[in-house]
N, C-alpha and C positions, 0 to 999 in steps of 0.2 A: 623061566621057560614058558610061563603063561603068556608073557608079552609076545614071544615069538609065535606061539599058537594063535593068538589074536591077530597078529599081523598076517600069518598065513591064511587064516579064515577070511580076513578082509580082502586080501589079494585074490583068493579063490572066488569070493563073491563078485568081485569086480570083473574077473575073467568070465565068469558064468553070465554076468549081465551083458558083457560084450557079445558073447555067443548068442544069447537070446535076442539081442538087437539085430544081429546078422540074420538069424532065422526068420525074424519078422520081416526084414527087408526081402529075403528070398520068397517068403509067402506072398508079400505084396506084389513082387514081380510076377510070380506065377499067376496070381489073380488077374493082373493086367494083361498077360499074354492070353489067358483063356477068354477074357472079355473081348479082346481084340479079334481073336479067331472067330468067336461066336458072332460078333457084330459083322465081320467081313462076310461070313457065309450067309447070314440072314440077309444082308444087303444084296449079295449075289443072287440069291434065290428070289427075293422080292422084286429087285430091279432088273433081273435077267442079265447080269453082267457076265462078261466072258472070263476065262481063266486068267488071262494076262492082267486084266483090271483087278481081279480078286487078289492075285499075288502082289500087285503093286500096293493095294490098300493094306495088305498084311505087312509088307515091308515098311511102309510109312508108320504103321502102328508100332512095329518093333523098334524102329529108329526113335520114335517118340518115347517109348518106355525106357530104352537105353539112355537117352538124354536125361530123362527125369531121374533115373537111378544114379547117373554120374554126377548130377548137380545136387542131389539130396545131401551128401556129406557137407558140401559147401554151404548150403542153406542152413543146415543144422548147426554148423560151426558159427555162422554169422548170428543165428538166433541165440545160441548159448553165450556168445561173446557179449551181445547186448544185454541179455538177462544177468550175466555175471557182473557187468558194469553197473547196472542199476542196483543189484543186490549188494555189491561192495560199497556203493555210495549211500545206501539206505538200508541198514540191517533189518528194519521193520518189514521189508518185503519178503523175508524168508531166507532160509539157508544159513541161519545163525546157529552156531554151536557154542553153548555156554561152558565155561571152564571154572566156575565158581568153586567147585570142589576138586579142581585139578584135572589133569588129563594128559594125553600124549598127542603130539602133532607128528604124524608119521610121514607126511609129504610136504613139500614146500607150500607155505601159506603166507599170504600177505595180510597185514593188519594195520589200522591207522595208529599213529603215534602223535604226540604233541608236536614234534618237529619233522613230520613227514610220514613215511611208510616203513613199517618193520617187516622183516622176513624171518620166519622160523621154519625149521624142519628141512632146510635146504641141503644139509649134509647128513641126513638120517633122522630117526625119531628123536624128538626133544620133549622133555617133561615140563608141564606147567604145575607149579606148586602154590597153593594159597598161602598168603602171609597173614599173620595176626600179631597184634601187640601183646606182649607179656605184661604181667602186673608191674614190672619195673619200667614199662614204657618202650622197651626195645622192640623193633620189628624183626620178625623171624618166621621161619617156616612153621605153619600150623600143623599139628598132628591130630589125627582123628580121635585117638584115645590114648591115654597114658597107661602104662603097665603099673600095677600096684608096687609100692616100694616096701621092702622089708628092711627093718633095722634090727640088727642083733647086737646085744650088749653082753659081754662076758665080764663078770666081776670075780676077781680072785681076792678073797679075804682070808686072813689067817684066823680071825675070830669075829664075833658079832660086833664088837666095838669098832674095829677097822671098817666093817661094812657100813655101819651107821655114819661114820666119818666121811665115806665116799659118796653117800647119798646126795648131798648138795652138789658135788662135782658132776655126778651123773645127770642130775636134773638139768643143770646148766648146759651140758653137752647135748642132751636131747632137744632142749629148747632151741639151741643154735641150729641143729640139723633140720628141725621142722621149719624154721624161718628161711633157711636156704632152699628148702623144697618148695615153699610157697613162692619165693621170688623166681624160681626157675619155671614154674608152671604158668 
């Protein structure tokens, strides 16, 4: 359930970031409108322009503001595309997320491979698990910590003599269990 909460939080932050960007754009537009109006009225007063000329200047300023606002997403897209291209070809430029301790890829992500480009997360979240070699040389998923192992031995003996006789057999069994445990870790 924690993974779903993390995904919800990440999605919420992304949406909140988008809303913040839109509010910044609206703020920029309102600043531009107020500057244009102030400039037009100052010019009219200073130069003695008539109302028709003043309204023409205001209209031109609004058209310029609207054109800049319409082209801003295109210029941002082009800038982001170029930045992502350089970042993808040279990870030292930034935007690199390390997965040495594992992690989750929640959205489609491209990565370089020996024989081309790989794609992960295209069908939903995917896990990255670190691998490690065991004492036997096999490669497998590394675990952060292992749980303690408990070994219980129950001996049923009818007398002390039969218990002493089973001692060597129990020692051999425990030794084999410890060796198996060492190979597995």
